[in-house]
C-alpha positions in Angstrom: 0.0 0.0 0.0 1.3 3.5 -0.8 1.4 6.0 2.0 2.2 9.7 2.1 4.5 11.0 4.8 6.7 14.0 5.6 10.2 14.1 4.2 13.0 12.9 6.5 16.8 13.5 6.1 17.2 9.8 5.3 15.2 10.4 2.1 17.7 12.7 0.6 19.5 10.4 -1.8 16.2 8.7 -3.0 14.6 12.1 -3.4 17.5 13.5 -5.4 17.4 10.5 -7.7 13.7 11.1 -8.4 14.2 14.8 -8.8 17.0 14.2 -11.3 14.8 11.7 -13.2 12.0 14.2 -13.5 14.4 17.1 -14.3 15.9 15.1 -17.2 12.5 14.9 -18.8 11.7 18.6 -18.2 15.0 19.8 -19.8 13.5 18.7 -23.1 10.6 21.1 -22.6 12.5 24.1 -21.3 15.9 25.1 -22.6 16.9 27.4 -19.8 16.9 24.8 -17.0 20.1 23.9 -15.1 21.9 20.7 -16.1 20.4 17.6 -14.4 23.7 16.9 -12.7 23.4 20.3 -10.8 20.2 19.1 -9.1 21.6 18.3 -5.7 21.3 19.1 -2.0 21.0 22.8 -2.8 17.7 22.0 -4.6 16.3 20.2 -1.6 17.4 23.1 0.7 15.5 25.5 -1.6 12.4 23.3 -1.4 12.7 23.3 2.4 13.1 27.1 2.5 10.0 27.5 0.3 8.0 25.2 2.5 9.1 27.1 5.6 8.0 30.4 4.0 4.6 29.0 2.9 4.0 26.9 6.0 4.3 23.8 3.8 6.0 20.4 3.9 7.8 18.1 1.5 5.8 14.9 1.2 7.1 11.5 0.3 5.0 8.7 -1.1 6.1 5.4 0.6 5.0 1.9 -0.1 4.4 -0.3 3.0 5.1 2.6 5.3 2.9 4.4 7.9 0.7 7.1 6.4 0.5 10.5 8.1 -2.9 12.3 8.2 -4.0 15.8 9.0 -2.8 17.7 5.9 -5.4 20.1 4.4 -3.6 21.2 1.2 -1.1 19.8 -1.2 0.8 22.1 -3.6 2.7 21.0 -6.6 4.7 22.8 -9.3 4.0 21.9 -12.9 5.7 23.3 -16.0 3.3 25.4 -18.0 4.2 23.7 -21.3 3.6 20.2 -19.9 -0.1 20.1 -20.8 -0.4 16.3 -20.4 0.6 16.5 -16.8 -1.4 19.7 -16.1 -4.5 17.9 -17.3 -3.8 14.9 -15.2 -3.3 16.9 -12.1 -6.5 18.8 -12.7 -8.3 15.5 -13.1 -7.1 14.7 -9.5 -8.7 17.9 -8.2 -5.7 20.3 -8.4 -6.5 23.8 -9.7 -4.4 26.8 -10.7 -3.0 28.8 -7.7 0.0 30.9 -8.9 1.1 31.7 -12.4 4.8 32.6 -13.0 5.4 34.5 -16.3 8.6 35.3 -18.1 9.7 37.3 -21.1 12.9 36.6 -23.0 15.1 39.7 -23.3 17.0 38.6 -26.3 
């Protein structure tokens, strides 16, 4: 059974592996992303900082683990060009919350 629980420091290497796997796919959609190899502890530190600022947590899905309850909101970040995933997340009940926009200067 799959459970959702809060991130622990012992999850670092597994989480980095998953982040790098996802990042490798997203690089094909967005040419200004950092190289996949650069996705390291700094990235997890940034996520933790954002969670602290927004009173959020990093959640980990775990199979055969103990599920934690009591969360009332789950936020995810999805690349705007990734319409397939955006549609999938909407089908799970997610809706738009923030929109980041950019303009190339060259």
